[in-house]
NUKOLDO-849565 format. One record per atom (N, C-alpha, C, O): x negated, y negated, z negated. Coordinates in pm, whole numbers, plus 50000, padded with zeros to 5 digits. Layout:
N
XYZ...
This chain:
405
715419079190398716249067390378716629066390231717119076090172716399054790171716759052590031718259052990015718989046790092718739060189913720179060989890720699047589839719939039189790722019045589852722619033289804722399031389654722259020189607722359042289581722149041389436720799035089402720619029289295719829036389496718489031089472718189018689556717059013889559719199013689623719029001689706719168989389614720268985389578718028983689577718018972789479718908961189522719708956189443718788956789648719538945289696721038947889694721828939489649721418959689743722858962789745723398963589603724498958589577722668969789513723148971189375723228957889302724118955789220722278948789331722368935389273723658928489319724378922589238723928929389449725108922789503726378929689455727328923089413726388942989460727598950389421727908948489273729058946189237726898949389188727128948089045727618934189007728558932788928726978923989062727388910289028728788907189081729558900289015729108912389200730428909589255731518918089190732698914489195731148929289129732128936789049732578928188932733768927288902731608921788866731948912788755732708900588806733648895888742732298895388922732968883688978734408886989018735318878988993734618898689079735978902789115736848904288991738018900488991736268909888885737008911088759737368897288705738478894988659736408888088712736678874388668737768867788750738598860388696737778870488881738828864988967740198870588929741188863188924740248883788900741508889688859742018883988728743208881688711741098881788636741438875788506741968861588527743008857888472741238853588606741618839688626742908838388706743688829188682743128847488800744338846888882745598848288796746538840488810745598858088706746748859688618746838847888521747928842888494745698843388469745698832288374746248819488438746968811988372745918817088564746468805488634747988806488646748708796688626748468818688679749908820688690750608818488557751758813988554749948821488447750518819488314750358804988266751208799888192749278798588309748988785088260749978774788314750388765788242750358776088442751228765988502752548764788428752908753788386753318775688409754558774088333754328770188188755168763388127753178774388130752898770587992752668755487980753028749487879752068749388083751768735188078752918726688132753148715488084753648731888232754678723888298756098728288264757048720588279756238740788217757568745988189758348749488315759558751388308757668750288429758358752688556757818765188625756638765888658758698774988647758318786888722758108783588870757298789888937758868773588921758728769489060757328763989085756718766589189756818756288989755468750789002754428761889007753448760989080754648772588928753728783988930753718790589067752668794089119754908792089126754988797989260754328789289364753678794289456754498775989351753878766689446752358767489439751688767489542751818768189316750368769189301749848781989365748818781889432750568793089346750158805789406750198805289557749298810489624751248799189612751378798289758750268789889818749668793689919749988778389756748928769689808747578776689804746748774789893747348784689701746098792189691745968802189805744908803289866747048809589835747018819289944746818812390079746068817290164747498801190100747358793790225745908789090243745358789890353745308784090136743918779290143742968790690178742058788990259743178802390116742308813790145742398817790292741388820790356743618817890345743798821690486743248810890579742608813990679743508798190545743088787190632741568786090643741058782090747740848789790537739388788290538738688800490596737478800090616739408811290622738768823490672738088821290807736928825090824738778815290902738208813691036737048803691038736008806791095737188791790977736008782890972734838789190899733678786690933735128797490798734058803990723733218812990813731998813690797733858819790907733128828690997732078821291079730968826191096732438809591129731478801591206730378796491116729198796691153730748791890996729778785990905728698795890861727518792490860729098808090826728108817590774727218823290884726238830090855727558820691011726678824691120725668813891156724688816691225725898801591111724998790691150724228784891031723328776691052724548788890907723868783890788723348795890709723938806690715722268793990637721698804690555722768810290460723328802990379723028823390472724118829390395723858829390245724798828290166722608830590206722298830090063722698816490005723308815789898722358805690076722708792390028724218790490024724748784289931724908795890123726378794990124726958801790001727838796189935726478813689970727018821289857726728814389724727588813789636725508809289709725148802189585725988789489571726488786489463726148782089681726938769689676728388772689638728988765389558728958783289694730338786889661730488790289513731448786089449729528797789461729588801289319729448788989230730118787989128728588779689267728418767489187729678758889189730048752789089730338758489304731608751089313732668757489224733378750489152732768770689228733758777589145733418776188997734308774488914732128776888965731688775088827732118761288775732638759988665731878751088857732248737488817733748736088798734208730088700734518741688890735968740588884736548747088760737358741088689736128759488733736708766588618736198761288484736908761688384734948756388483734448750188360735228737388330735578734688215735508729488435736288717188416737708720388370738258713388284738298730888426739658734688386739668739388241740578735888166738668747188201738608751988063738498740287965739168740187862737658730487999737518718687912738818710887905739198705987799739518709788019740798702588021741838709787936742628703387867741838723087940742788730787859742478728587710743388726787630741198728887675740788726387536741278712587490741738710887377741168702887581741528689087545743008686387556743478675587521743768696287607745208694287624745558685487741746608679087740744698684887842744928676187957744948683888090744618678188194745308696288085745338704488207746658702288279747598710188264746728691588358747938688588433748098697488555747168704488595749278696888615749568705388731748628702488847748188711788915748328689688870747468686088983746078692388968745538697789064745508691588849744178697488826744218712688847743318718388909745258719088797745368733688812745428737488960744778746989003746228730089038746358732989181745038730789252744638738789336744348719789220743068716889284742068728089258741378732589349741978732489132741048743289098741428756189171740558763189222742728759389176743168771589243742858771289392742418781289449743078759789456742828758589601741328758889631740888765489725740538751689550739088751689569738528765789548737648770189622739018772689446738568786389420738898795589538738068803789578740108794189593740498802489706739638799789829739218808989898739368786989856738548783389971737118788489955736538794090047736548786289835735188791089809735128806289813734138811989858736188812889764736228827489767736268832989909735618842989939737028826289997737088830490137735728828990203735308837590280735038818090174733728815590233732688825390179731908830990255732698827490046731748836789986731988850890037731038857890072733248855190043733568868790088733118871190231732618881990263733308861290317732868862690456731348863790464730818871890539730648855390386729188855890386728688869290332727738875090385729318874290225728908887090168729098898490268728208906690287730258898890332730528909390430729558908690547729088918890597729268896490591728338894790704726928898890667726168903690751726558896990539725198900090495724978914990472723838919490461726048922690464725928936790428724998944290523724208952590479725098941290651724288948390751722808945290737721968952890785722458934190670721058930490652720408937690535719188938690529721208942690441720628948990321720938963790310720448970490219721758969090403722118983290401721798989390537722168983590639721119000990542720869007590670722179010490743723209012990679722149010090875723349011690956724089024590921725319024690913723349035590901723989048490872724739048490739725619056790718724399039190650725039038790518726119028190508726699026390401726409021190617727419010690612728799015690570729449009290487729289027190623730599031890577730639034590427731619031190361729589040490372729539043190228729499030090149730109028990043728789020090201728729007190133730099000290132730508994490032730799000990246732148995190253733069002290154733888995790089732949015490144733789023090050733509018889906734449017589826732249016789872731919012389736732468998489708732908995589597732458989889808733048976589790734558977489771735138969789695735188986989841736638988789823736938993689681737898989289619736109002789631736299007689494736178996189395736938995289299735208987589420735028975789334736288967189332736728962589227736858964889450738038956389460739248962489391739968955689318739478975389415740628981989352740438982889200741398981489124739218985289156738958985889012739258972588946739848972288838738858961589011739138948288955740638945388954741138938988862741358950089058742808947689062743538955388954744618951288911742958966588910743558974188800743238967888664744118966688578741988964088644741548959488512741748944588491741938940188377741708936688598741748922188585743008916588519742898909288421744208919788570745428914088511745638917488363745938908488285745488930288320745648932888176744628925388092744968920087986743368924788138742338917488064742648902588061742428895887961743148897388174743518883288181744618879788082744558869488015745628888588072746698886187977746188886387834746608878287751745278895787804744718896787669743908884387634744078878687526743028879987727742188868287700743028855587691742718846687611744078854587771744958842887766745648842087630745898831287578745938853887574746538854187441745578849387334746008843687233744278851687353743288846987257743138831787261742878825387159743308826287379743188811787398743338808687544742758815487628744118798387577744428795787718743198792687802743208794687924742128787887740740928784487815739968796287831739068795787915740148806787751739178817687748739008824687884737878827187924740098827887956739918834688086739098826388185738318831788264739268813188181738558804588276737078803388240736228802488329736778803388112735378803788070734728816888113733588817088158735468827888099734948840888141734658841288289733638846888330735528835288370735298835288514734108826288549733368829188642733928815288474732768806688496731478814288468730488812788540731478822388363730298830488330729998840388442728838842488477731048846488499730828855988609730208849088730729448855388804730518836288750729898828788860728408826588836727608827188929728048824188710726628822588676725868835488707724778835188766726438846888668725808859888695725658861988845724628867088891726668858188921726618859889066725508851589128724788856389215725358839089083724308830389136722928836589111722098837189202722698841288991721398847188956721128859489042720018861189094722148868089057721958880389134721658877489280720778883789338722368868089341722128864689481720718859089500720058862189599720268850989406718918845389416717838855989398716728854389448718148866789327717178877489303717048887189421716108895089425717978886589515717888895289632716698891089718716588879589758715798900489744714548897189814714718896689965714128888290032715528905690018715678906290164716438894090216717308888790147716098889690338716928879290400718328884790427718488896690456719318876290417720698880790433721208878890575722398880690601720328875290667720688874290808719418873490891718328871290839719578875191020718448873991110718168859391142718568850391068717488857191252717158843491293718428835691322719308840391395718508823691264719698815291285719538807891417718548800891439720518809591504720438803091635720798788391625721358783791525720478781091730720808766891735722318765191727723048771591802722798756491636724248754891617724968750691744724498741891817726098757091770726978753191880728108744591823728338744591703728808737191909730028730791862730978741391806730978752891851731788737491707732638747291640733508755091739733618767291730734138747891833735038754491927734318764892010734848775792032733128761592057732358771092140731918783092057731948794392106731518780691932731068791691846732228801091814732068813291817733378795291782734538803691752734978811491876735308823291866734978804891993735378811592116734478823392148734938833692198733178822092118732248833092142732628845192056732628856492104732938842791929733358853791841734678859791886734848871991883735618851291928736928855991974736768864992098737398875492108735918860492191735708868492312735078881892278735448892192335734128881992186733468894592149734478904392092734458916192127735378899692005736368908591942737298914492046737488926592051737878905992130738938910792219738408916492350739178921992429737108915192375736508921892490735988935692455735638943592543735938938792325735398951492279736538961392255737438958692175736508972592324737608982292315737768987692173738888989992128736658989792104736738995091968737388984991874738258988691795736978972391881737538962291791739008959791820739798957191729739388960491947740818959291978741598970891915742698968991864741018982791919741678994391858741768992891707742768996591646740708987491645740738985191500741928976291463742618979091365742148965791540743268956891511744608963991528745518962191448744728972191633745978979491656746228990091549747378993991527745178994591484745349003891372745638996291243746529000191167744898985591218744968978791089746218970291072746808970190964746628963391177747778954191163749048961591120749658957391021749478972391188750688979291142750548985491004751508985690927749358990690970749158996790839749308986590727750018988990629748638975190741748758964690639750188959590628750708957390519750818957890742752208953390748753128963290676754008959190599752928976090700753808986290643753598987890493754578988690418752358988390448752088990490305752668979090222753328981390121752418966590266752968955190193754488954890196755128951890096755068958190312756518957990324757198968690240758238966090179756618980590237757238991390160757088988890010758018991689934755948983789966755788980589825756828970189781757438971589675757028959989862758038949889831759438955989829760248952889742759718964689925761028971089932761298979589809762388979289753760308987289766760468995789647760738987189524761588990689442760008976189511760208967289395761618961289396762278960889293762068956689513763418950989524764468961489491765438958589420764288973589543765258984289517765318987689369766398990089315764178987989302764148990789159764848979589080765568982388985764628967189121765308956089054766818957089070767558955188974767268960089191768698961389216769308972989138770498972989107768468982889108768948994589034768898992488882769239001488806768478980588839768428977688696767238983788624767298985688502766158986788695764968992688632764248982388545764098970988589763808985888425763098976388339761828971188406761158978488479761488958488382760298952488446759018960288420758178961288509758858965888301757628973388271757488985488362756388989088404758618991788393758589003488482758308999088626757609005888700758878987588663758628982388798757128979488815756548982188921756508973988710755078971188717754248983788737753138983188789754808995188695754089007888712753869011088859752899017788894754759006488947754609009489090753309003489144752589010089219753018991089107751778984989155750558991889094749518992689159750678996788972749579004088910749309017088986748159020789008750379023889026750229036289102749499033589234748609041189273749889022889301749279019589429747799015889410746949020589486747499007589310746109003689287745249015589245744099016789287745819024389163745069036389122744789045389242743709051189252745769046589331745539054389453744409048689536743589056289589744339035289548743269028989624741909031289560740929033889629741849030189425740579032089356740079046489372738909048689402740959056189352740559070289369740159073089513739199080389539740889067189606740559069089747739209063489783738469069489861738869051889726737559045889753736439054589697735379055789759736679060489580735659069189521735469081989603734369087389610736549086689664736489099089743736149096689889735899106189963736139083989933735949081090075734679086990134734759092790243733509085990070732299091790131732429106790155731959111890257733049113990060733219128490077734149131490194733909140890270735219123590208736159125590319735469122690451735639130190547734699111890457734009108090581732989118490624732779120490744732369124990529731319134590563731869146990631731109154690691733169149090621733769161290676734479159190809734819168890877734699146690846735449143990970734739133291051734139124090995734809134491183734269124091269735179111891262736299112691213734669100591311735459088291308736809089791379737829086091320736869095091503738189096591567739109105991492740289102991474738579117591447739419127291376739909121591243741059123491206739039114591173739419108491044740519098191064741499098090990740369089491163741359078991187742699084991227743749080591179742669094891316743929101391357744619107991239745819106091217743859115791162744449123191050745059113790947746159116190898744359103090916744849093790814746099086490862747059084990786746109082090986747259074491036748519083091044749589078691002748409095191099749599103691108750079108090970751279108790944749129110890880749519114590743750199102890674751179104690602749689090890695750279078990634751709076890684752599073790605751939078690814753299076990869754259086790804755389083090770753819099290786754689109390724754929106290577756059107290529753879102490505754029099590362754959087790339755809088190250754799077290417755629065490399757099068490428757979062890363757359077190524758739081090552759359088490433760549087190407758539096090360759029103290243759519093590135760439096890060758919081890127759339071990028760809068390045761489065189947761299068890169762709065690193763649075490124764769071890090763189087790102764009097790035764019096189884764909101289816763019088989829762849088089684763299074689625763489073689504763469064489710763919051589661765379052889616766129059889684765849046489507765209035989429764499040689304764419033189206763969052789303763219057289186761769052989194761249049989301761109052889078759689049489074758869059489154757779056389201759409071789170758699081989247758439077689391757569083189457759209067689440758999062789576757609056589592757099055489703756999052589480755669046689487754579057189503753449053889541754899069889475753869080289482753389082689625752179082989647754299084389725753799085689863753029073289908752069074289985753459061489859752739049189894751339049389833750369045389897751239054089709749939055289644749029065089716747829062889727749619076189766748849085989842748369080089975747259082990021749209071690035748809064990159747629055590133746659055390208747749047890025746649038689989745399046589951744279041889972745579058589896744439067289866743639070289994742419070989989744329071990106743659074990232743039062590295742129063590377743549050690257743119038390321741639035490315741059032190419740989036390199739559032990192738679041190286737719035990342738989053990303738189062190394738319057090537737339056490611739539053390575739779047990709739089034390724738419031790823739279025690624738649012390629737139013290635736489006290713736579022090551735119023490546734569028190681733549023290728735269037690743734809042790872734909032090981733959029891056736059025490988736279015591094735429003091074734808998191169735398997790952734658985390930733158987790918732358978790945732768999890879731359003390886730889003691030729798998891061731709009291118731369009391260731368995291318730518991791400732318987191274732358973191321731058965891285730488958891369730608967591162729378960991120728178965991200727238958491227728218978891238727088984691311727008979791455725918977891507728148977791519728128974191661728098959091685727908954691799728288951191579728328936591596726938930691573726328933391470726438922691666725148915991644725188907391518726228901791483724058906491450724018898991324724478884591340725158879291252724128878291450724458864191468725958861891482726428850491473726738872791506728188871691521728958877791404730188877691404728258883091306728938890391198730028882091131731148886791114729708869791093730678861591022731928858991103733038860291052731748855291230732898852191314733758864491341734988863891335733108875691370733868887891398734648892291275735818895791285733998892191158734678896291035735868887291007736948892290974735688874191019736788865090987737958866791084739108866491042737668868491212738738870091311739488883291287740718883591288738738893991267739378906991244740228906691117741348911791117739718900791010740458900390885741728891990895742778895990845741638880490960742818871990973743888878791058745068878891022743478884591170744458891191256745028903591187746228906091194744168911391120744608923791056745618921390945746458929890919745538909690879746438907090767747568897390803748408894290718747588892490926748548882090964749998886790952750828879690896750298898691003751678903491000752138907190860753328907390832751188910190770751548913990633752298902690564753128905290476752028890090602752718878790540754208878890571755018873890492754578884490687755988884890726756718897090670757948897690677755978906790616756588919290570757638917290461758728922990472757378909290355758408907590252759698901390305760798905390265759568891690396760778885390452761588895490530762798896390512760908903190617761608913190695762238923790605763368928090628761508927890502762038937890409763308932890342764278940290331763288920390298764478914790234765668914290326766798917090285765438910590452766538909890549767128923690575768348925290577766268933790595766758947290626767458953390505768488959990520766918951290385767568956590265768948950390248769908957290214769048937190273770338930390257771338934790363772528936290335770848936990486771758940590596772118955290597773248958890629771168963990561771418978290565771128984690429772018985890345769868988590406769538995190280768028995890264767278993590359767588999090143766159000690120765569012190199764479010590256766219023990207765659034790289765469030790435764499034790499766419022790489766299018390628765059009590646764349010690745764799000790548763618992090557762339000390552761398997790626762309010390464761109018690452760859026490581759719027490626761919031890641761759039190766761279030090879760519034290966761729017590877761269007990978759759005790965759039005591064759289003990842757859001890821757059014490852755949013790905757619025990818756929038590851756789040091002755769045091051757819035891076757749036591222756629027691276756009030991377756369016391208755279007591253753939014791244753049012391326753789023491144752519030691127752309040591242751169044291272753389044891305753259053791420752449046791531751719053391605752579033591541751779026091639750289027891608749479029891699749949027091480748549029291439748109043391476746999045491527748979053091450748629067091475748439069791624747519076891663749319064191707749199066091851747909059691903747219065391987747609047791852746349041091890745149049591853744239051491933745159054791728744039062991682743889075691765742779080691781744999080891817744979093291893744459091392036743709099792087744859080492099744579079092242743559068192277743209066692394743089060592179742169049592209740789054592251740149062192179740359050392369739009053792414737969046092333736849050892313738359034092286737419026092209736949033092083735769032492049737859039692013737479046791890736609058791923735649061591851736919065792031736089077292069734689072792108733699079192071734599061892182733289056892224732479051792104731259053492100733169045592008732479040391891731869051591807730839049691743732519063191808731999074491731730589078191778729769082891699730319075991907729009079591960727969068491943726769070991940728469055891930727519044791929727439037191799726549028791783728339039691704728419031391584727159032391500726799022691432726479043791502725309045491418724019041191489722929042191432724169036391613722989031291684722919016291666723819009291711721899011091603721838996691578721798988791706721218993191806722418976991704722418968291822721428956991799721068954091685720978950791906720048939691894720828926991860721968924991900720158918491784720768905791747720648895691860721098884291846
């Protein structure tokens, strides 16, 4: 079996999307800086960010149906061309001094929608270009790419924005060009035979039934939902506690750097961790360790040290994600990949949106340590699921056996 390092198709996709993710990180910060610079309103900046997040979430489910019924290569190229056009137009408008709030919001929303569609198509195509046995390692490398971009993107975006307000958007447009070329150079088909299109409702219902009728996928959701909810909630709680304690903003920003660095290191170490533990043992160990680490944060808040257990938890995350989502890709028929991925991702991240609100309420009513302990208790649900779920045990035996499309 050819190693991932020598897999031409995977490396073309991974390399181009590493640059694209970096461009997204650069443009994301630049958009946040551009709105107040052009409008003088911090509220407008927040509104643009919120609309972008809503668009990304809203397009996830339709994207799953679309990438299962249309050629995924064409979808990915079309998304990149749309983003290229949007950011090139925004850069020209900034040069001309005509970058109004409406244009900025339109570009941000279109970028988010195209990003959701491209990401779903890319994830669905992974099984077509990577052998089933290497899917966990491929997922881990993609996680490393994402965490690396989250570390490097914002500082680079701030630097480029300082050189010229249009420069970050031109850079992101260039990354879209590279992505288009790389996707077109991939020789392998990115999906199997495309079936006759169903009505949207019927197609979505088929994916929904597959997810919730499968014991392993139900277990994945019961593991992922509390973990995502807890990590986001505790990070928000630590930041709020540091602000209340009068910590300088630069030091507060260090907490997010610690968390992102933990994720990047964890993604790099994920293949080594996976090689030593079976899927059930790995999931159990990570979930119980995460619950204990997150509880330790309650003892360290409101110091920056409270971010260290959170960073260690995120360090363990990529190995767990790679194992679970690698198995998901292996057991899901190709014709359902897009729908299953979109449904799992939307459900897995749904509760995370409520975490900051709940954290704020608990901190105001009781204390930051109480909020952290509440979120740590949620991770116990993940740990119990990982310990007793028959679906995860059964998947360990079947995940590496390819399924028919």
